Residue frames as a rotation matrix with the C-alpha (Angstrom) as fourth column:
MET 1
0.312 -0.938 0.154 -22.39
-0.744 -0.140 0.653 8.68
-0.591 -0.318 -0.741 -16.27
ALA 2
0.337 -0.348 -0.875 -20.21
-0.731 0.489 -0.476 6.77
0.594 0.800 -0.089 -18.76
ARG 3
0.992 -0.095 -0.084 -19.06
0.124 0.846 0.518 3.33
0.022 -0.525 0.851 -17.62
LEU 4
0.229 -0.970 0.079 -15.52
-0.974 -0.228 0.011 3.04
0.007 -0.079 -0.997 -16.37
TYR 5
0.906 -0.010 -0.424 -13.43
-0.085 0.975 -0.205 -0.02
0.415 0.222 0.882 -16.89
THR 6
0.208 -0.902 0.378 -10.42
-0.865 0.011 0.502 -1.54
-0.457 -0.432 -0.778 -15.05
GLU 7
-0.744 -0.543 -0.388 -8.59
-0.662 0.677 0.322 -4.73
0.088 0.496 -0.864 -15.99
ARG 8
-0.921 0.338 -0.192 -11.40
0.344 0.939 0.005 -7.00
0.182 -0.061 -0.981 -14.59
LEU 9
-0.384 0.783 -0.489 -14.21
0.665 -0.133 -0.735 -4.66
-0.641 -0.607 -0.470 -13.51
GLU 10
-0.478 0.425 0.769 -16.97
0.515 -0.574 0.637 -2.54
0.711 0.701 0.055 -15.01
LEU 11
-0.759 0.093 -0.644 -18.04
0.530 -0.487 -0.694 0.46
-0.379 -0.868 0.321 -12.98
SER 12
-0.581 0.581 0.570 -21.34
0.370 -0.436 0.821 2.17
0.725 0.687 0.038 -13.53
SER 13
-0.708 0.492 0.506 -24.07
-0.706 -0.487 -0.514 4.13
-0.006 -0.721 0.692 -11.70
ALA 14
-0.867 0.375 0.328 -26.86
0.195 0.862 -0.468 2.06
-0.458 -0.342 -0.820 -10.31
GLN 15
-0.637 0.744 -0.203 -30.10
-0.532 -0.233 0.814 1.33
0.558 0.626 0.545 -12.08
LEU 16
0.117 0.805 0.581 -33.35
-0.993 0.115 0.040 0.08
-0.034 -0.582 0.813 -10.52
ALA 17
0.792 0.198 -0.577 -32.78
-0.372 0.906 -0.200 -3.31
0.483 0.373 0.792 -12.06
ASP 18
-0.175 -0.972 -0.155 -29.47
-0.219 0.192 -0.957 -3.58
0.960 -0.133 -0.247 -10.16
ILE 19
-0.111 0.135 0.985 -30.97
-0.915 -0.401 -0.049 -3.33
0.388 -0.906 0.168 -6.73
PRO 20
0.924 0.380 0.035 -32.00
-0.365 0.853 0.373 -7.12
0.112 -0.358 0.927 -6.24
ASP 21
0.593 -0.755 -0.281 -28.45
0.395 0.577 -0.715 -8.04
0.702 0.313 0.640 -6.97
LEU 22
-0.300 -0.696 0.652 -27.01
-0.236 -0.608 -0.758 -5.50
0.924 -0.381 0.018 -4.75
TYR 23
0.264 0.476 0.839 -29.38
-0.938 -0.076 0.338 -6.34
0.225 -0.876 0.426 -1.85
ALA 24
0.817 0.041 -0.576 -28.24
-0.043 0.999 0.010 -9.96
0.576 0.017 0.818 -2.09
PHE 25
-0.088 -0.881 -0.465 -25.00
0.771 0.236 -0.592 -8.98
0.631 -0.411 0.658 -0.34
LEU 26
-0.629 -0.181 0.756 -25.90
-0.125 -0.936 -0.329 -5.54
0.767 -0.301 0.566 1.09
GLY 27
0.261 0.795 0.548 -28.70
-0.855 -0.073 0.513 -7.11
0.448 -0.602 0.661 3.11
ASP 28
0.471 -0.241 -0.848 -26.58
0.215 0.964 -0.154 -10.09
0.855 -0.109 0.506 4.09
HIS 29
0.925 -0.111 0.364 -25.79
-0.373 -0.446 0.813 -9.73
0.072 -0.888 -0.454 7.85
ASP 30
0.655 -0.724 0.215 -22.80
0.437 0.595 0.674 -12.03
-0.616 -0.347 0.707 7.56
ALA 31
0.235 -0.562 0.793 -21.39
0.913 -0.152 -0.378 -10.44
0.333 0.813 0.477 4.49
MET 32
0.134 -0.093 0.987 -21.81
0.037 -0.994 -0.099 -6.88
0.990 0.050 -0.130 6.01
ARG 33
0.608 0.130 -0.784 -20.82
0.733 0.288 0.616 -7.77
0.306 -0.949 0.079 9.62
PHE 34
-0.294 -0.836 -0.463 -18.19
0.929 -0.364 0.067 -5.15
-0.224 -0.410 0.884 9.60
THR 35
-0.986 -0.043 0.160 -20.30
0.120 -0.851 0.511 -2.44
0.115 0.523 0.845 8.07
HIS 36
-0.396 0.914 -0.082 -23.78
-0.752 -0.375 -0.542 -1.24
-0.527 -0.153 0.836 7.48
CYS 37
-0.918 0.262 0.296 -26.34
0.355 0.877 0.323 -3.96
-0.175 0.402 -0.899 6.55
ASP 38
-0.633 0.774 -0.015 -29.55
-0.664 -0.533 0.524 -2.94
0.398 0.341 0.852 4.80
GLU 39
-0.744 0.396 0.538 -32.45
-0.330 0.481 -0.812 -4.35
-0.580 -0.782 -0.227 6.95
SER 40
0.217 0.869 0.445 -34.90
0.254 0.390 -0.885 -4.66
-0.943 0.305 -0.137 4.11
PHE 41
-0.170 -0.188 0.967 -35.05
0.981 0.061 0.184 -4.45
-0.093 0.980 0.174 0.24
ALA 42
0.776 0.550 0.308 -36.83
0.577 -0.817 0.003 -1.12
0.254 0.176 -0.951 0.65
ALA 43
0.779 -0.507 -0.369 -33.86
0.045 -0.541 0.840 0.20
-0.626 -0.670 -0.399 2.74
CYS 44
-0.186 -0.872 0.453 -31.40
0.568 0.281 0.774 -0.95
-0.802 0.401 0.443 0.25
ARG 45
0.051 0.281 0.958 -33.30
0.970 -0.244 0.020 0.59
0.240 0.928 -0.285 -2.67
LYS 46
0.941 0.339 -0.013 -33.53
0.331 -0.907 0.262 3.91
0.077 -0.251 -0.965 -0.74
ARG 47
0.463 -0.827 -0.318 -29.87
0.090 -0.313 0.945 3.96
-0.882 -0.466 -0.070 0.06
VAL 48
-0.341 -0.583 0.738 -28.79
0.804 0.226 0.550 3.25
-0.487 0.781 0.391 -3.53
LEU 49
0.253 0.527 0.811 -31.23
0.868 -0.494 0.050 5.80
0.427 0.691 -0.583 -5.04
VAL 50
0.966 -0.017 -0.258 -30.28
0.111 -0.874 0.474 8.61
-0.234 -0.486 -0.842 -2.52
HIS 51
-0.003 -0.997 -0.082 -26.60
0.258 -0.080 0.963 8.02
-0.966 -0.018 0.258 -3.31
GLU 52
-0.263 -0.036 0.964 -27.54
0.964 0.019 0.264 8.25
-0.028 0.999 0.029 -7.18
TRP 53
0.814 0.525 0.249 -29.11
0.533 -0.845 0.039 11.70
0.231 0.101 -0.968 -6.38
PHE 54
0.716 -0.575 -0.394 -25.87
0.036 -0.534 0.845 12.66
-0.697 -0.619 -0.362 -4.69
ARG 55
-0.202 -0.676 0.708 -24.00
0.792 0.312 0.525 11.60
-0.576 0.667 0.472 -7.82
ARG 56
0.286 0.392 0.874 -25.96
0.836 -0.549 -0.028 14.25
0.469 0.739 -0.484 -9.78
ARG 57
0.992 0.125 0.008 -25.26
0.103 -0.851 0.515 16.78
0.071 -0.510 -0.857 -7.00
ASP 58
0.606 -0.795 -0.020 -21.49
-0.263 -0.225 0.938 15.94
-0.750 -0.563 -0.346 -6.23
GLY 59
0.402 -0.442 -0.802 -20.30
-0.889 0.022 -0.458 14.28
0.220 0.897 -0.384 -9.42
PHE 60
-0.599 -0.580 -0.552 -19.52
-0.440 0.815 -0.378 10.97
0.669 0.017 -0.743 -7.54
ALA 61
0.323 0.659 0.679 -21.23
-0.935 0.333 0.122 8.23
-0.146 -0.675 0.724 -5.72
PRO 62
-0.252 -0.360 0.898 -20.74
-0.302 0.911 0.280 4.43
-0.919 -0.200 -0.339 -5.22
TRP 63
-0.300 0.149 -0.942 -20.59
-0.941 0.114 0.318 2.52
0.155 0.982 0.106 -8.44
VAL 64
0.804 0.415 0.425 -22.16
-0.420 0.903 -0.086 -0.83
-0.420 -0.110 0.901 -9.16
VAL 65
-0.290 -0.951 -0.111 -19.13
-0.854 0.205 0.479 -3.16
-0.432 0.234 -0.871 -9.62
ARG 66
0.874 0.472 0.112 -19.59
-0.356 0.782 -0.512 -5.91
-0.329 0.408 0.852 -12.30
LEU 67
-0.064 -0.789 0.611 -17.12
0.237 0.582 0.778 -8.52
-0.969 0.194 0.150 -13.67
ARG 68
-0.190 -0.049 -0.981 -16.17
-0.863 -0.468 0.190 -7.37
-0.469 0.882 0.047 -17.13
GLU 69
-0.943 -0.306 -0.128 -16.02
-0.328 0.801 0.500 -11.09
-0.051 0.514 -0.856 -18.24
THR 70
-0.728 0.683 -0.056 -19.59
0.670 0.727 0.150 -12.02
0.143 0.072 -0.987 -17.20
GLY 71
-0.439 0.596 0.672 -21.41
-0.100 -0.776 0.623 -8.84
0.893 0.206 0.400 -16.25
ASP 72
0.269 0.482 -0.834 -22.25
0.752 0.436 0.494 -10.27
0.602 -0.760 -0.245 -12.87
ILE 73
0.441 0.016 0.897 -22.70
-0.434 -0.872 0.229 -7.69
0.786 -0.490 -0.378 -10.09
ILE 74
0.194 -0.388 -0.901 -20.17
0.660 0.731 -0.173 -8.46
0.726 -0.561 0.398 -7.31
GLY 75
-0.395 -0.377 -0.838 -19.94
0.904 -0.321 -0.282 -5.15
-0.162 -0.869 0.468 -5.44
TRP 76
0.647 0.559 0.518 -20.83
0.568 -0.807 0.162 -1.58
0.509 0.190 -0.840 -4.85
GLY 77
0.473 -0.475 -0.742 -18.51
0.703 -0.304 0.643 1.21
-0.531 -0.826 0.190 -3.92
GLY 78
0.015 -0.505 0.863 -16.13
0.805 -0.506 -0.310 4.11
0.593 0.700 0.399 -4.74
LEU 79
-0.937 -0.348 0.010 -16.18
0.293 -0.802 -0.520 7.75
0.189 -0.485 0.854 -3.60
TYR 80
0.046 0.986 0.162 -19.20
0.605 -0.156 0.781 9.21
0.795 0.062 -0.603 -1.89
THR 81
-0.793 -0.013 0.609 -20.42
-0.457 -0.648 -0.609 11.63
0.403 -0.761 0.508 0.71
ASP 82
-0.752 0.509 -0.418 -22.63
0.576 0.816 -0.043 9.58
0.320 -0.273 -0.907 3.02
PRO 83
-0.407 0.711 0.574 -26.12
-0.352 -0.701 0.620 11.09
0.843 0.050 0.536 3.11
PHE 84
0.534 0.755 -0.380 -27.05
0.027 0.434 0.901 8.82
0.845 -0.491 0.211 5.98
ASP 85
0.617 -0.438 -0.654 -24.12
0.756 0.098 0.648 9.53
-0.220 -0.893 0.392 8.24
PRO 86
0.666 -0.227 0.710 -23.06
0.373 -0.724 -0.581 13.09
0.646 0.652 -0.398 7.33
GLY 87
0.935 -0.327 0.138 -20.26
-0.314 -0.581 0.751 15.04
-0.165 -0.745 -0.646 8.68
TRP 88
0.404 -0.833 0.377 -17.23
0.351 0.522 0.777 12.85
-0.845 -0.182 0.504 7.65
GLY 89
-0.009 -0.446 -0.895 -16.72
-0.716 -0.622 0.317 14.50
-0.698 0.644 -0.313 4.22
PRO 90
0.454 0.197 -0.869 -16.03
-0.820 0.472 -0.322 12.50
0.347 0.859 0.376 1.05
GLU 91
0.217 -0.366 0.905 -15.23
-0.612 0.671 0.418 8.93
-0.761 -0.644 -0.078 1.73
LEU 92
-0.479 -0.283 -0.831 -13.82
-0.744 0.633 0.214 5.84
0.465 0.721 -0.514 -0.04
GLY 93
-0.097 0.462 0.882 -16.02
-0.692 0.606 -0.393 2.74
-0.716 -0.648 0.261 0.60
TYR 94
-0.430 -0.085 -0.899 -16.40
-0.770 0.554 0.316 -0.78
0.471 0.828 -0.304 -0.86
TYR 95
-0.038 0.537 0.843 -18.78
-0.730 0.561 -0.390 -3.48
-0.682 -0.630 0.371 -0.30
PHE 96
-0.564 -0.256 -0.785 -18.39
-0.752 0.552 0.360 -6.91
0.342 0.793 -0.504 -2.07
ALA 97
0.715 0.654 -0.249 -20.41
-0.584 0.753 0.302 -10.19
0.385 -0.070 0.920 -2.32
PRO 98
0.480 -0.560 0.675 -18.52
-0.537 0.420 0.731 -12.88
-0.693 -0.714 -0.099 -0.33
THR 99
0.740 -0.164 0.652 -17.81
0.538 0.725 -0.429 -14.77
-0.402 0.669 0.625 -3.65
ALA 100
0.752 -0.454 0.478 -15.60
0.187 -0.548 -0.815 -11.77
0.632 0.702 -0.327 -4.63
TRP 101
0.865 -0.426 0.265 -13.58
-0.428 -0.348 0.834 -11.55
-0.263 -0.835 -0.483 -1.37
GLY 102
0.337 -0.814 0.473 -9.81
-0.078 0.476 0.876 -12.18
-0.938 -0.332 0.097 -1.40
GLN 103
0.437 -0.141 0.889 -9.41
0.835 0.432 -0.342 -11.61
-0.335 0.891 0.306 -5.18
GLY 104
-0.621 -0.772 -0.132 -7.98
0.670 -0.611 0.422 -8.18
-0.406 0.174 0.897 -5.32
PHE 105
-0.078 0.709 0.701 -11.23
0.866 -0.300 0.400 -6.55
0.493 0.639 -0.590 -6.52
GLY 106
0.739 0.316 -0.595 -11.26
0.624 -0.654 0.427 -4.05
-0.255 -0.687 -0.681 -3.57
ARG 107
-0.197 -0.893 -0.404 -7.79
0.401 -0.449 0.798 -2.78
-0.894 -0.005 0.447 -4.54
GLU 108
-0.697 -0.048 0.715 -8.85
0.716 -0.094 0.692 -2.55
0.034 0.994 0.100 -8.24
LEU 109
0.424 0.871 0.250 -12.09
0.816 -0.487 0.310 -0.58
0.392 0.072 -0.917 -7.38
ALA 110
0.632 -0.141 -0.762 -10.20
0.507 -0.668 0.545 1.66
-0.585 -0.731 -0.351 -4.88
ASN 111
-0.562 -0.823 -0.075 -7.38
0.466 -0.391 0.794 2.54
-0.683 0.411 0.604 -7.39
ALA 112
-0.432 0.414 0.801 -10.10
0.805 -0.223 0.549 3.41
0.406 0.883 -0.237 -9.98
ALA 113
0.643 0.742 -0.188 -11.87
0.737 -0.534 0.415 5.57
0.208 -0.405 -0.890 -7.44
LEU 114
0.228 -0.649 -0.726 -8.68
0.475 -0.576 0.665 7.42
-0.850 -0.496 0.177 -6.37
THR 115
-0.767 -0.472 0.435 -7.85
0.590 -0.250 0.768 8.11
-0.254 0.846 0.470 -10.07
TYR 116
-0.056 0.879 0.474 -11.36
0.843 -0.212 0.493 9.22
0.534 0.427 -0.730 -10.63
GLY 117
0.708 0.345 -0.616 -11.23
0.666 -0.616 0.421 11.55
-0.234 -0.708 -0.666 -7.63
ARG 118
-0.224 -0.868 -0.443 -7.89
0.447 -0.495 0.745 13.09
-0.866 -0.031 0.499 -8.83
ASP 119
-0.859 -0.316 0.402 -8.89
0.460 -0.136 0.877 13.48
-0.223 0.939 0.263 -12.40
ASN 120
-0.476 0.813 0.334 -12.56
0.503 -0.059 0.862 14.38
0.721 0.579 -0.381 -12.14
THR 121
0.636 0.673 -0.378 -13.21
0.689 -0.275 0.670 16.12
0.347 -0.687 -0.639 -8.91
SER 122
0.229 -0.524 0.820 -11.88
-0.356 -0.830 -0.430 18.99
0.906 -0.193 -0.377 -6.75
LEU 123
0.971 0.177 -0.161 -11.52
0.063 0.460 0.886 16.68
0.231 -0.870 0.435 -3.78
THR 124
0.153 -0.958 0.245 -8.31
-0.693 -0.280 -0.664 17.07
0.704 -0.068 -0.707 -1.76
HIS 125
-0.773 -0.417 0.478 -8.88
-0.634 0.506 -0.584 14.62
0.002 -0.755 -0.656 1.16
LEU 126
0.056 0.772 -0.633 -10.76
-0.362 0.607 0.708 11.40
0.931 0.189 0.313 1.70
THR 127
-0.238 0.025 0.971 -11.91
-0.936 0.261 -0.236 9.47
-0.260 -0.965 -0.039 4.84
ALA 128
-0.080 0.285 -0.955 -12.35
-0.392 0.872 0.293 5.74
0.916 0.398 0.042 5.04
PHE 129
0.094 0.142 0.985 -13.43
-0.994 0.067 0.085 3.47
-0.054 -0.988 0.148 7.86
ALA 130
-0.167 -0.188 -0.968 -12.56
-0.361 0.925 -0.118 -0.12
0.917 0.330 -0.223 8.81
HIS 131
0.879 0.413 0.238 -13.75
-0.388 0.329 0.861 -2.31
0.277 -0.849 0.449 11.60
PRO 132
0.204 -0.890 0.407 -10.77
-0.949 -0.078 0.305 -3.34
-0.239 -0.449 -0.861 13.73
GLU 133
0.007 -0.115 0.993 -11.39
-0.172 0.978 0.114 -7.03
-0.985 -0.172 -0.013 12.99
ASN 134
0.940 0.322 0.108 -11.67
0.075 0.115 -0.991 -6.45
-0.332 0.940 0.084 9.21
ILE 135
0.162 -0.986 0.031 -7.98
0.220 0.067 0.973 -7.22
-0.962 -0.150 0.228 8.54
GLY 136
-0.123 -0.172 0.977 -8.37
0.950 0.264 0.166 -7.27
-0.287 0.949 0.131 4.78
SER 137
0.701 0.526 0.482 -9.92
0.625 -0.778 -0.060 -3.80
0.344 0.344 -0.874 4.66
ARG 138
0.804 -0.529 -0.270 -7.34
-0.093 -0.561 0.823 -2.27
-0.587 -0.637 -0.500 7.08
LYS 139
-0.094 -0.889 0.449 -4.55
0.453 0.363 0.814 -3.83
-0.887 0.280 0.368 4.94
LEU 140
0.138 0.255 0.957 -6.05
0.987 -0.120 -0.111 -2.39
0.086 0.959 -0.268 1.76
LEU 141
0.941 0.268 0.206 -6.38
0.245 -0.961 0.130 1.13
0.233 -0.072 -0.970 3.11
LEU 142
0.551 -0.826 -0.120 -2.90
-0.099 -0.208 0.973 1.12
-0.829 -0.524 -0.196 4.59
GLY 143
-0.103 -0.555 0.825 -1.53
0.738 0.513 0.438 -0.27
-0.667 0.654 0.357 1.21
LEU 144
0.387 0.344 0.855 -3.18
0.869 -0.447 -0.214 2.47
0.309 0.826 -0.472 -0.73
GLY 145
-0.615 -0.687 0.387 -1.52
0.466 -0.713 -0.523 5.18
0.635 -0.142 0.759 1.62
PHE 146
0.477 0.774 0.416 -4.44
0.005 -0.475 0.880 5.94
0.879 -0.418 -0.230 3.96
GLU 147
-0.696 -0.712 0.095 -3.17
-0.101 -0.034 -0.994 7.04
0.711 -0.702 -0.048 7.32
PRO 148
-0.003 0.672 -0.740 -4.93
0.835 0.409 0.368 5.86
0.551 -0.617 -0.562 10.59
VAL 149
-0.505 -0.075 0.860 -6.23
-0.133 -0.978 -0.164 8.76
0.853 -0.197 0.483 12.63
GLY 150
-0.815 0.108 0.570 -8.13
-0.579 -0.088 -0.811 7.03
-0.037 -0.990 0.134 15.39
PHE 151
-0.801 0.587 -0.119 -11.06
0.585 0.809 0.048 4.98
0.124 -0.031 -0.992 16.63
VAL 152
-0.623 0.711 0.327 -14.53
-0.660 -0.702 0.268 6.24
0.420 -0.049 0.906 16.35
GLU 153
-0.965 0.113 0.239 -16.30
-0.109 0.652 -0.750 4.57
-0.240 -0.750 -0.617 19.16
ALA 154
-0.114 0.989 -0.097 -19.87
-0.584 -0.145 -0.798 5.39
-0.803 -0.034 0.594 18.01
MET 155
0.465 0.268 -0.844 -19.20
-0.867 0.331 -0.372 3.49
0.180 0.904 0.387 14.76
ASN 156
0.580 -0.376 0.723 -16.88
-0.162 0.816 0.554 0.85
-0.799 -0.439 0.412 16.25
ARG 157
0.825 -0.305 0.476 -14.56
0.560 0.329 -0.760 1.54
0.075 0.894 0.442 13.42
ASP 158
-0.141 -0.885 -0.443 -11.05
0.614 -0.429 0.663 2.94
-0.777 -0.178 0.604 12.86
ARG 159
0.912 0.365 -0.189 -10.87
0.129 -0.691 -0.711 6.10
-0.390 0.624 -0.677 10.72
PHE 160
-0.149 -0.922 0.359 -8.30
0.815 0.091 0.573 6.67
-0.560 0.377 0.737 8.04
THR 161
0.666 0.304 -0.681 -7.55
-0.127 -0.854 -0.504 9.71
-0.735 0.422 -0.530 5.94
PHE 162
0.027 -0.602 0.798 -5.95
0.890 0.379 0.255 10.18
-0.456 0.703 0.546 2.58
SER 163
0.076 -0.042 -0.996 -4.65
-0.214 -0.977 0.025 13.20
-0.974 0.211 -0.083 0.64
LEU 164
0.673 0.203 0.711 -5.41
0.622 0.365 -0.693 13.14
-0.400 0.909 0.119 -3.06
GLN 165
-0.098 -0.861 -0.499 -2.19
0.087 -0.506 0.858 14.26
-0.991 0.041 0.125 -4.64
ARG 166
0.903 0.426 0.047 -2.43
0.107 -0.118 -0.987 15.75
-0.415 0.897 -0.152 -8.12
ASP 167
0.140 -0.894 0.426 0.32
0.909 0.287 0.302 15.52
-0.392 0.345 0.853 -10.70
């Protein structure tokens, strides 16, 4: 997959060499307190590599998110079909290192993902989830036009849906 660029971000598929930097926050219980936390480096590696297999199958999967200015990995996310919790359909998700929080990177990534979904896939609807206490994530989803559709008790998260409108 070619790299995608936003104003401040570089988005690309994951490479094996990226996994230590991803695990630094994806395996951090505090950073991932509102979502899935990888319990080990091996679990993180498996999750990232399975998603990359899904990219080949589906044409989309979470991107490694780097700062364009430095090349530092600050996040992981985008469009994906979750192989570890199937049945929800295509989703928008985003996971960032704490040092990247509150700077608008989630919105920048989400907008790139929605544009990619409209222009490069046949997707018509997306799902997203946010923990009720994750105010920033809820605000982001609502600001993007996602509609709340209910609470999923088994996940302890609110579910949101979005219709991908095409021009």
